[in-house]
C-alpha positions as CSV (number, residue, x, y, z in Angstrom):
1,M,22.1,10.8,7.0
2,N,20.1,12.3,4.2
3,E,19.9,16.0,5.1
4,S,16.6,16.4,3.3
5,L,14.9,14.3,5.9
6,I,15.7,16.6,8.7
7,P,13.0,19.3,9.2
8,C,14.3,22.8,9.1
9,P,14.8,24.5,12.5
10,A,11.8,26.7,11.9
11,I,9.5,23.7,11.9
12,V,11.1,22.1,15.0
13,G,11.1,25.5,16.8
14,N,7.4,26.0,16.1
15,K,6.2,22.6,17.3
16,G,3.0,24.0,18.8
17,Q,2.0,25.6,15.4
18,L,3.0,22.4,13.6
19,E,0.8,20.3,15.9
20,G,-2.1,22.7,15.2
21,L,-1.5,22.5,11.5
22,L,-1.5,18.7,11.6
23,E,-4.7,18.6,13.6
24,M,-6.4,21.0,11.1
25,M,-5.3,18.7,8.2
26,E,-6.7,15.7,10.1
27,R,-10.0,17.5,10.5
28,L,-10.0,18.2,6.7
29,V,-9.3,14.5,6.0
30,I,-12.5,13.4,7.7
31,D,-14.7,16.2,6.3
32,L,-16.8,14.6,3.5
33,T,-18.5,17.9,2.6
34,D,-15.2,19.3,1.1
35,P,-13.6,16.8,-1.2
36,A,-11.1,19.4,-2.6
37,G,-10.0,20.3,0.9
38,Q,-9.9,16.7,1.8
39,R,-7.7,15.9,-1.2
40,S,-5.4,18.8,-0.4
41,A,-5.0,17.8,3.2
42,L,-4.2,14.2,2.1
43,Q,-1.6,15.4,-0.3
44,F,0.0,17.6,2.4
45,L,0.0,14.7,4.9
46,A,1.4,12.3,2.3
47,R,4.3,14.6,1.8
48,C,4.8,14.8,5.6
49,V,4.7,11.1,5.9
50,N,7.2,10.6,3.0
51,A,9.6,13.2,4.5
52,W,9.4,12.4,8.2
53,A,8.3,8.8,8.6
54,V,10.8,7.0,6.4
55,P,13.0,4.3,7.9
56,L,16.3,5.7,9.1
57,P,19.7,4.0,9.4
58,D,20.3,2.2,12.6
59,G,20.9,4.5,15.5
60,A,19.8,7.7,13.7
61,P,17.4,9.9,15.5
62,Q,13.9,10.4,14.0
63,A,13.6,13.3,11.7
64,L,10.6,14.6,13.6
65,P,10.2,12.8,17.0
66,G,6.6,11.8,17.7
67,F,5.4,12.0,14.1
68,E,5.2,8.3,13.6
69,R,3.1,8.0,16.7
70,F,0.8,10.7,15.2
71,I,0.4,8.6,12.1
72,Y,-0.5,5.4,13.9
73,E,-2.7,7.1,16.6
74,R,-4.5,9.8,14.5
75,L,-4.1,9.5,10.8
76,I,-4.7,5.8,10.2
77,P,-7.8,5.7,12.5
78,A,-9.1,8.9,10.7
79,T,-8.9,7.0,7.4
80,F,-11.0,4.2,8.7
81,R,-13.4,6.6,10.3
82,V,-14.0,8.2,7.0
83,L,-14.7,4.9,5.3
84,S,-17.2,4.0,8.0
85,L,-19.2,7.3,8.0
86,P,-22.9,7.0,7.0
87,E,-22.4,9.9,4.7
88,F,-19.7,8.1,2.8
89,N,-21.1,7.5,-0.7
90,T,-19.4,4.8,-2.7
91,K,-21.2,6.0,-5.9
92,D,-19.5,9.4,-5.8
93,G,-16.4,9.3,-8.0
94,Q,-14.7,12.2,-6.3
95,V,-15.2,10.6,-2.8
96,M,-13.8,7.3,-4.1
97,M,-10.8,9.0,-5.6
98,V,-10.0,10.7,-2.3
99,S,-10.5,7.5,-0.4
100,G,-8.1,5.7,-2.7
101,L,-5.6,8.5,-2.0
102,Q,-6.1,8.0,1.8
103,I,-5.4,4.3,1.5
104,V,-2.3,4.7,-0.7
105,T,-1.0,7.6,1.6
106,F,-1.1,5.7,4.8
107,A,-0.5,2.1,3.6
108,C,3.0,2.9,2.6
């Protein structure tokens, strides 16, 4: 197994804090008033997805159990929620760039 896919013990040991951090990042993703924060949160979450939600060899335990569920139940719906907000302005280039990042991040 690729050792770089296993979260360090400090992350696993601080599960409550990790959950709080992920929830905060999710809130930033849906905040259209702060495109820079939204972009930073998406970049952070994209790295988490790439590190902890990659397919593993048969029989290998998940790198971070429950993270895949978080992606499907929270992050992907948040992406669609942003696109359906009445404040979403398709003429704002920065908003469109962040939206493109959202789609690329969670479509992979």
